[in-house]
N, C-alpha and C positions, 0 to 999 in steps of 0.2 A: 348145126354146122360143126364139121369137125375140126378140132384144134390140133395142130401138129408141130408146135416148137420143139417138143422133146424128140420127136422123130427126125426133124430136121437137124437139130443139134447132133443127134447120134450119128446120122449119115455124114454131116460135115466132119465130125471127129473120125469116122472110119475113112473118109477120104484123105484127111490130114495124116492119119497114121500110115495109109498106103503110101503117100507121098514121101513121108520120112523113111519108111522102110526102103522105098525105092532109091533114095539118095544115099543111105547107108550101104545097100546092097552093091550099088554101082559105083561107090566111093566118089561121089560128086564133089564133096569138100576137098578131098585129096587132089582130085583132078584141077579144081580151081587153084589150090596152092601151087600146083606144079606147072600152071599155064605159062606159055612163053611170055605173055604180057607182063609177068613178074620181072623180066629183064628190064622192061621200060619203067615201070612204076615202083618196083622194089619188091623183094621176096617177102619183106615183112608186111607190107600192105595187102599182098595177095593172101598171106596167112591169116591176117585179120579178117578179110573178106570171107575166107573159107570157114573160119571159126563162126563168123556171124551167119553164114548160111546154114552150118551144122546145127547152130543153136535155134534158128528161127524158120527153118523150112517147114516144120510141122505146125507151128501156130499161124504162119502166114497162109499156108495152103488150107488150112481149116477155116480161116476167116474168109478167104476168097471164096471157097466153095460154099460156105454159109451164105455169103452175099449173093451168089448166083442161085442157090436153092430158094432163098427168100424172094427173089426177084422173078424166077420163072416157074417154080413149082405151083403157086396159086393160079397162074395163067394156064399152065399145063392141065391142072385138074379141073379148071373151069370149062376148058375146051371140051372135056369129057362129061361135063354136066356135074361134076362133084365140087360143091363149094368148099373151099379151104380157107380157114381163118387162123391167122398167126397173131397171137397175143404178145404185143411188144413187151409188156411188163415181165411175162414169163421168160421170154427170150433174153432180154437184158439182164435178168436176175441170173439166168444160167451162165451167160458170159461172164458176169461179175464173179460168180462162184468159181469159174475156170481161172480167172485172173487172180483172185485171192488164193486159191489152192496153189497156184504157181509160186507165190511169194511166201507161203506157209505162214506160221504164227508172226513172223515179223511185220506182216502186212498190217497188223493191228496199231502199229506205231506210225503208219504213214497216213498223210491227210487224203490222199486219193481214195483210200477205202471209204472214209466217212463222206466225201463229196459224192462218191458213186451211189452210197446208200441214200443219201438226200435226193439225188437226181432220180433214182428209181422210185422213191416215194412220191416225188413231184410228178413223175409221169403217171403213176397209179391215179393220183388225184385228178390230173387233167383228163385221163381217158375215162375215168368214172364220170366226172363232171359232164363230159360231152356225150356219154351214153346214157346218163340218167334221164334227160328229157324224153328221148326216143323210147327208153324202157317204160316211162310213166304213161307216155302216149299210147303205147302198146297195151298196157295193162288197162287203161281207162276204156279203150276201144273194146277189149275182149269183155270188160265188166259191162259195157253198154250192150254188147251183142248178147251176153247171158241174161241181162235184165230184159231185154225184148223178147227173147225166146221164152223167159219164165212167164211174161205177161201173156204171150200168145197161148202157152199151155194153160194158164189160169183161165183165160177167156174160153179156150176150147172146152175145158172141163165144166165150166159154169153154164155152157150152152149159149153164150152170147156171140 
């Protein structure tokens, strides 16, 4: 089964970068700051909203596109007969790395960093724990099949 969290993360980052470039090129934050609604709620609030959009359009569009990609890509590929499997540990570790890189070295002093590390480790253990019985069952079935074929071969060689 192909595993594709890296390609989905890359594609989501590409979409997020495109959205941010679109917002910068078309001056969306400046348009928000100069919107006539500022006469009603105040120019300061509109400027805060424009600054927020300017800071967060890339990460939000990346996260939203990643959600759509995770939701639709496996179904899309399954329709064409290609099984697609996304490992959640890999995906969450990648998103964790993006978040930690955003905050830089100051993230090591934050409790969320260590909480996220523990959460990823727990997710790994839970996924491994749920996959282990099926893995062992598959291995034992494979071993049993190999043993039966070996016994047939021995019986065939001995002439019985």
